[in-house]
C-alpha positions as CSV (number, residue, x, y, z in Angstrom):
1,M,-32.9,-37.9,112.8
2,T,-36.6,-39.5,113.5
3,D,-36.7,-43.0,115.3
4,S,-38.5,-44.3,112.6
5,Q,-34.9,-43.9,110.0
6,L,-33.0,-45.2,113.0
7,A,-35.2,-48.3,113.3
8,Q,-35.3,-48.8,109.5
9,V,-31.2,-48.4,109.7
10,Q,-31.4,-51.1,112.5
11,Q,-33.9,-53.0,110.8
12,L,-31.1,-53.7,108.0
13,L,-28.8,-54.6,110.0
14,K,-30.7,-57.2,111.7
15,D,-31.9,-58.7,108.6
16,Y,-27.6,-59.2,107.7
17,V,-26.5,-60.1,111.3
18,I,-29.3,-62.1,112.5
19,S,-31.4,-63.3,110.6
20,G,-29.1,-64.3,107.4
21,K,-31.5,-63.2,105.1
22,G,-29.0,-63.2,102.4
23,E,-26.5,-60.0,101.5
24,L,-27.2,-56.6,103.2
25,R,-27.1,-54.3,99.7
26,V,-24.8,-52.1,100.8
27,N,-27.1,-49.2,98.2
28,E,-30.1,-49.3,100.7
29,L,-27.5,-49.2,103.6
30,Q,-25.9,-46.2,101.9
31,E,-29.5,-44.1,101.6
32,C,-30.5,-45.0,105.6
33,F,-27.3,-43.8,106.7
34,E,-27.2,-40.5,104.5
35,T,-29.6,-39.4,107.4
36,V,-27.5,-40.4,110.3
37,R,-24.8,-38.8,111.6
38,V,-21.0,-41.0,112.4
39,D,-21.6,-41.3,116.1
40,Q,-25.3,-42.7,115.9
41,R,-23.6,-45.4,112.8
42,Y,-21.1,-46.8,115.0
43,D,-24.1,-47.0,118.2
44,L,-26.2,-48.8,115.6
45,I,-23.7,-50.9,114.1
46,N,-22.6,-51.8,117.7
47,R,-25.7,-52.7,119.2
48,T,-27.1,-54.7,116.5
49,R,-25.5,-58.6,117.2
50,D,-26.2,-62.1,115.9
51,S,-26.9,-64.6,119.0
52,C,-22.6,-65.0,119.1
53,G,-22.4,-61.5,119.3
54,N,-20.4,-60.3,116.1
55,T,-21.6,-57.3,114.7
56,A,-21.9,-56.5,110.8
57,V,-18.2,-55.8,110.6
58,H,-17.4,-59.1,112.0
59,I,-19.9,-61.0,109.6
60,S,-18.9,-59.4,106.8
61,A,-14.9,-59.6,107.4
62,N,-15.7,-63.5,107.8
63,R,-17.6,-63.5,104.3
64,N,-15.1,-61.3,102.5
65,D,-17.7,-59.0,101.7
66,L,-15.4,-56.8,100.5
67,E,-18.4,-53.9,99.1
68,L,-20.0,-54.1,102.6
69,L,-16.9,-54.2,104.7
70,S,-15.5,-51.1,102.7
71,F,-18.7,-48.9,102.7
72,I,-19.1,-49.2,106.5
73,L,-15.3,-48.2,107.5
74,N,-15.3,-45.4,105.2
75,S,-18.8,-44.5,106.7
76,I,-17.7,-44.0,110.1
77,G,-14.3,-42.2,109.0
78,Q,-10.9,-43.1,111.1
79,E,-11.8,-41.3,113.9
80,H,-14.5,-44.3,114.2
81,S,-12.8,-47.1,112.3
82,L,-10.4,-48.1,114.7
83,K,-13.0,-48.6,117.8
84,I,-15.3,-50.5,115.1
85,L,-12.8,-52.8,114.3
86,M,-11.7,-53.2,118.0
87,L,-15.2,-54.5,118.8
88,K,-14.9,-58.2,119.8
89,G,-17.6,-60.8,119.0
90,Y,-17.5,-64.4,118.9
91,A,-15.0,-66.0,121.0
92,K,-13.3,-62.5,121.7
93,N,-12.4,-62.4,118.3
94,T,-11.9,-58.8,116.4
95,A,-12.9,-58.5,112.6
96,M,-8.7,-58.5,112.0
97,H,-8.8,-62.1,113.5
98,W,-11.9,-63.1,111.2
99,V,-9.9,-62.2,107.5
100,A,-6.5,-63.7,109.1
101,L,-8.2,-66.8,109.8
102,Q,-9.6,-67.1,106.6
103,G,-7.0,-65.2,104.7
104,H,-8.9,-63.2,103.0
105,N,-6.1,-60.9,101.7
106,E,-8.2,-58.0,100.1
107,A,-9.8,-57.4,103.0
108,T,-7.0,-57.4,105.4
109,S,-5.3,-54.8,103.3
110,I,-9.3,-52.7,103.6
111,I,-9.0,-53.1,107.1
112,L,-5.3,-51.9,107.6
113,Q,-6.2,-49.1,105.0
114,A,-9.0,-48.0,107.3
115,V,-6.7,-47.3,110.5
116,P,-4.5,-44.6,110.8
117,L,-0.7,-45.9,110.5
118,L,0.5,-45.1,114.3
119,K,-2.9,-47.4,115.6
120,R,-2.3,-50.1,113.1
121,F,-0.1,-52.2,115.9
122,E,-2.8,-51.7,118.2
123,L,-4.9,-53.5,116.4
124,L,-2.8,-56.1,115.3
125,Q,-1.6,-57.2,118.8
126,E,-5.8,-57.7,120.0
127,Q,-5.9,-61.0,121.6
128,N,-9.1,-63.2,121.6
129,E,-10.3,-65.6,124.5
130,L,-7.2,-67.7,124.1
131,G,-4.7,-65.1,124.0
132,Y,-4.2,-65.7,119.6
133,T,-3.3,-62.5,117.7
134,P,-4.2,-62.3,114.1
135,I,-0.9,-63.6,113.4
136,H,-1.7,-66.6,115.4
137,W,-4.7,-67.5,112.9
138,A,-2.9,-66.6,110.0
139,A,-0.1,-68.7,110.9
140,W,-2.1,-71.7,111.9
141,N,-3.7,-71.6,108.7
142,N,-0.8,-71.0,106.9
143,H,-1.7,-68.1,105.2
144,T,1.6,-66.6,104.2
145,N,0.5,-63.1,102.3
146,T,-1.5,-62.5,105.3
147,I,1.3,-62.6,107.9
148,L,3.1,-60.5,105.8
149,S,0.8,-57.8,105.1
150,M,0.5,-57.5,108.8
151,L,4.0,-57.4,109.7
152,L,4.8,-55.3,106.7
153,A,2.0,-53.0,107.8
154,V,4.3,-51.9,111.1
155,S,7.9,-51.2,112.0
156,Q,11.0,-53.6,113.2
157,E,10.3,-53.4,116.7
158,Q,6.8,-53.7,116.7
159,R,6.9,-56.9,114.5
160,V,9.3,-58.7,117.3
161,T,6.7,-57.3,119.4
162,L,3.9,-59.3,117.8
163,L,5.7,-62.4,116.9
164,E,6.8,-63.3,120.6
165,M,3.4,-62.4,122.0
166,R,2.2,-65.9,123.0
167,S,-1.1,-67.6,123.8
168,T,-3.3,-68.8,127.0
169,D,-0.8,-72.2,126.1
170,G,2.3,-70.1,126.1
171,E,2.9,-70.4,122.2
172,T,4.1,-67.5,119.8
173,A,2.8,-67.7,116.2
174,I,6.2,-69.6,115.3
175,H,5.7,-72.2,117.6
176,W,2.4,-73.3,115.4
177,L,4.5,-72.7,112.3
178,A,7.2,-75.9,113.9
179,W,4.6,-77.3,115.0
180,N,2.3,-77.5,111.5
181,G,5.4,-77.9,109.2
182,H,5.0,-74.7,107.3
183,T,8.3,-74.0,106.5
184,D,8.0,-71.4,103.5
185,T,6.0,-69.4,105.6
186,L,8.5,-69.3,108.7
187,K,11.3,-68.6,106.0
188,C,8.9,-65.2,105.5
189,L,8.2,-64.4,108.7
190,L,11.8,-64.7,109.7
191,A,12.7,-62.3,106.7
192,T,11.3,-59.4,108.0
193,V,13.0,-59.1,111.2
194,I,16.9,-59.0,111.7
195,E,19.3,-62.1,112.3
196,E,19.5,-61.0,116.2
197,Q,15.8,-60.4,116.5
198,I,15.6,-64.2,115.1
199,L,17.8,-65.7,117.7
200,Y,15.4,-63.9,120.3
201,L,12.1,-64.8,118.6
202,L,13.3,-68.7,117.8
203,G,14.6,-69.4,121.6
204,I,11.2,-68.3,123.1
205,L,9.7,-71.4,125.5
206,D,6.0,-72.1,125.8
207,S,4.7,-72.8,128.9
208,E,6.1,-76.6,128.2
209,N,9.7,-75.3,128.2
210,N,9.6,-75.9,124.2
211,T,11.3,-73.6,121.6
212,A,10.0,-73.6,117.6
213,Y,13.0,-75.9,117.4
214,D,11.5,-78.8,119.9
215,S,8.1,-78.3,118.6
216,A,9.1,-79.0,114.6
217,V,10.7,-82.2,116.3
218,L,7.7,-83.1,118.3
219,A,5.3,-82.9,115.7
220,G,7.9,-84.9,113.0
221,N,8.6,-82.1,110.3
222,E,12.0,-82.7,110.0
223,Q,12.2,-80.0,106.9
224,T,11.3,-77.5,109.6
225,A,13.8,-78.5,112.4
226,Q,16.6,-78.6,109.7
227,F,15.9,-75.1,109.0
228,I,15.6,-73.5,112.3
229,N,18.6,-75.5,113.0
230,S,20.4,-73.8,109.9
231,S,19.5,-70.5,110.5
232,A,20.9,-70.8,114.3
233,S,24.0,-72.3,113.1
234,Q,24.2,-69.0,110.4
235,A,24.0,-66.9,113.4
236,K,26.5,-68.9,115.3
237,K,24.5,-70.0,117.8
238,T,24.7,-72.8,120.6
239,N,23.4,-76.4,119.4
240,L,20.1,-76.0,119.0
241,S,19.0,-79.9,119.6
242,E,19.9,-79.3,123.2
243,G,17.4,-76.8,123.9
244,E,19.6,-74.1,124.5
245,L,18.7,-71.3,122.1
246,S,16.7,-69.4,124.1
247,E,20.0,-68.7,126.4
248,V,21.6,-67.2,123.5
249,C,21.4,-63.2,123.1
250,A,24.7,-62.7,121.7
251,K,24.8,-59.7,119.0
252,D,25.9,-60.5,115.2
253,E,26.1,-58.6,112.1
254,T,22.7,-59.0,110.1
255,T,22.6,-59.8,106.6
256,D,22.9,-57.8,103.8
257,L,19.1,-58.8,102.9
258,S,17.9,-58.2,106.5
259,K,19.8,-54.7,106.6
260,K,18.3,-53.7,102.8
261,L,14.8,-55.2,103.9
262,G,14.4,-53.3,107.1
263,D,15.7,-49.9,105.5
264,V,13.6,-50.1,103.1
265,E,10.3,-51.7,105.1
266,E,11.7,-48.3,107.3
267,T,11.5,-45.8,104.4
268,L,8.0,-46.9,103.2
269,I,7.0,-46.5,107.2
270,D,8.0,-42.8,107.0
271,L,6.9,-42.1,103.2
272,S,3.5,-43.6,104.6
273,E,3.7,-41.5,107.6
274,E,4.5,-38.3,105.5
275,L,1.7,-39.0,102.6
276,D,-1.1,-38.9,106.0
277,T,0.4,-35.5,106.6
278,K,0.1,-34.7,103.3
279,S,-3.1,-36.1,102.2
280,L,-4.2,-34.0,105.7
281,L,-2.8,-30.9,104.2
282,V,-4.1,-31.7,101.1
283,A,-7.7,-31.6,102.6
284,E,-7.6,-28.7,104.6
285,L,-6.0,-26.3,101.4
286,T,-9.3,-27.7,99.6
287,E,-11.6,-27.1,102.5
288,T,-10.0,-23.6,102.6
289,V,-10.4,-23.2,98.7
290,K,-13.8,-24.1,98.7
291,N,-14.4,-21.6,101.4
292,Q,-12.8,-19.1,99.5
293,E,-14.5,-19.8,96.2
294,W,-18.0,-19.7,98.3
295,Q,-16.7,-16.7,99.7
296,L,-16.3,-15.4,96.2
297,V,-19.6,-16.7,94.8
298,C,-21.1,-14.5,97.7
299,Q,-19.1,-11.0,96.5
300,E,-20.2,-11.7,93.1
301,E,-23.9,-12.2,94.2
302,T,-23.1,-8.8,96.4
303,I,-21.9,-6.7,93.4
304,S,-24.3,-7.9,91.2
305,Q,-27.2,-7.0,93.8
306,L,-25.0,-3.5,94.2
307,L,-25.1,-2.7,90.5
308,S,-28.6,-3.8,90.0
309,E,-29.7,-1.8,92.5
310,L,-27.6,1.2,91.2
311,E,-29.4,1.0,87.9
312,T,-32.2,1.0,89.6
313,R,-31.3,4.4,90.7
314,N,-30.2,5.9,87.9
315,S,-32.6,4.6,85.9
316,P,-35.1,7.7,86.5
317,K,-32.3,9.7,86.1
318,V,-30.8,8.9,83.0
319,E,-34.7,9.1,81.3
320,E,-34.8,12.4,82.9
321,Q,-31.3,13.4,80.8
322,K,-31.9,12.3,78.3
323,E,-35.7,14.0,78.2
324,L,-33.8,17.0,78.8
325,V,-31.4,16.5,76.0
326,K,-34.8,15.9,73.6
327,K,-36.1,19.0,74.6
328,M,-32.9,21.1,74.0
329,S,-32.8,19.5,70.6
330,E,-36.3,20.4,69.8
331,Q,-35.9,23.8,71.2
332,E,-32.6,24.4,69.5
333,V,-34.9,23.0,66.3
334,K,-37.1,25.9,67.1
335,M,-34.6,28.7,67.3
336,E,-33.1,27.5,64.1
337,Q,-36.7,28.3,62.9
338,L,-37.3,31.3,64.5
339,Q,-33.9,32.8,63.3
340,T,-34.9,31.9,59.8
341,Q,-38.3,33.5,60.0
342,A,-36.6,36.8,61.3
343,E,-34.1,36.6,58.6
344,M,-37.2,36.5,56.3
345,S,-39.2,39.2,58.0
346,S,-35.6,41.1,58.3
347,S,-35.0,40.9,54.3
348,Q,-39.2,41.3,53.7
349,L,-39.1,44.5,56.2
350,R,-36.2,46.2,53.4
351,E,-38.8,45.1,50.4
352,I,-41.8,47.3,52.6
353,D,-39.2,50.3,53.0
354,I,-37.7,49.9,49.4
355,Q,-41.7,50.0,48.7
356,Q,-42.5,52.7,50.9
357,R,-40.0,55.2,49.7
358,T,-40.6,54.8,46.4
359,S,-44.2,55.2,46.7
360,R,-42.9,58.6,48.6
361,C,-41.0,59.7,45.2
362,Q,-44.1,58.9,43.2
363,M,-46.3,60.8,45.2
364,A,-43.5,63.5,45.1
365,G,-43.5,63.6,41.2
366,K,-40.6,62.0,41.2
367,P,-39.5,59.5,38.3
368,H,-40.1,55.7,39.2
369,H,-36.4,54.7,38.6
370,L,-35.8,57.0,41.3
371,A,-33.8,60.1,39.9
372,I,-33.6,62.7,42.2
373,G,-31.4,65.2,41.5
374,K,-27.7,66.3,40.6
375,F,-24.3,64.6,42.6
376,S,-21.6,66.0,42.4
377,Q,-18.7,63.4,40.8
378,S,-17.0,63.8,44.3
379,T,-19.8,61.9,46.0
380,P,-18.8,57.9,46.5
381,C,-21.9,56.6,45.7
382,E,-21.1,52.8,44.9
383,N,-22.0,49.9,46.9
384,V,-24.7,51.7,48.8
385,I,-27.1,49.8,50.7
386,A,-30.4,50.0,50.0
387,P,-31.5,51.1,53.6
388,D,-29.7,54.2,53.3
389,L,-30.4,55.2,49.7
390,W,-33.4,57.6,50.6
391,Q,-31.2,59.1,53.1
392,I,-28.4,59.7,50.9
393,A,-30.4,61.2,47.9
394,S,-32.4,63.2,50.2
395,R,-29.2,64.9,51.3
396,C,-27.8,65.4,48.0
397,A,-31.0,67.1,47.3
398,M,-30.5,69.0,50.3
399,R,-27.2,70.3,49.5
400,G,-28.3,71.6,46.2
401,K,-26.1,69.8,44.4
402,E,-26.3,69.4,40.4
403,S,-23.2,68.5,39.0
404,G,-24.1,65.1,38.6
405,S,-27.0,62.9,38.1
406,V,-28.3,59.9,39.7
407,S,-29.5,56.8,38.2
408,L,-30.9,53.8,40.5
409,K,-30.4,50.4,39.4
410,Q,-31.3,47.4,41.3
411,I,-29.0,44.2,41.8
412,P,-29.7,41.4,44.6
413,G,-29.1,42.1,47.9
414,R,-28.0,45.8,46.6
415,I,-29.0,49.2,45.5
416,Q,-26.2,50.4,42.8
417,L,-25.4,54.1,42.5
418,P,-23.1,54.6,39.6
419,C,-22.1,58.5,39.2
420,G,-22.2,60.7,35.9
């Protein structure tokens, strides 16, 4: 990638982050990102910040710019997604802090899905300069669904760890819910943990040694205080009004609802891990299939080239064979013609021989019908072939046979000599 291309990408990010020139068009950034390596994309986003230290990821999360947020996270892959989401901007807030503060549920889901399952807890426990986690911010503004999305993305034990984390003032997210009187959200939050954990979480003291119950009472939120007290009573705990909840560590049986919820959530986590594993296997198999298809294409091209070369090599031989067959056919035709001519010549020779013998008979004073003497009745003379006629007649004359006469009658192809 050239320096000018890097400068173009950085200018787009600056216009969005620093100059605040409206929304960054994803298609423009996408065209530029295609020429940038993944590690370079991370470096460009990390280096391009506004005066408060926020990157394009922080700003798109705060503005709920879902399209841009999704594009950036997908373009850098899971390997760099956690790394870029851990970047801290203004007051050391991460992008997850901003979506939790604003209650952007869809943006929360996009961020959580971009991070591998086993790395989500690491992202959610990040604290800003005041010690607030994303769950602190969501609790302060009473974003119930956002809190549940974050808690259900991790295991039971990790939820307790997130809920027990304290700010610089020693306050947990439960303290804030109690102080602000967000009773319904507190109910949903406690439903994600078992009773034993509920007792522990409600008993945590802040920097002024106040429990969540104490915070609700101090803020005048009687309904929230009653709910906390009722929750403790159901678990057979000491009087929360006396501030002794923090000293209770006894173990009780969990409720059916908490058990079922816990089992379902554990199953979901296991299924998610299994799904991630299978997704990796599918990706590997897909890559293998693509490689095999490519090899098959290469083999087909090689075979095609070999066939073409073979045809090229055999083409002259085929032509020679065709020419040879043609010549052989012509030779056969000529041989047939010559054989026909030979037969005709043989027939003509026989006729000429007969004519010559007839001429000799005439010159010798013999009758034209070739009466050449007497033959014995016992002399075989039927179906005598014409070329042999003169020899037979001559032999009969030399023997002086006179007991029979010889008459000549010509029929096609033969001379018949009937005996008298």
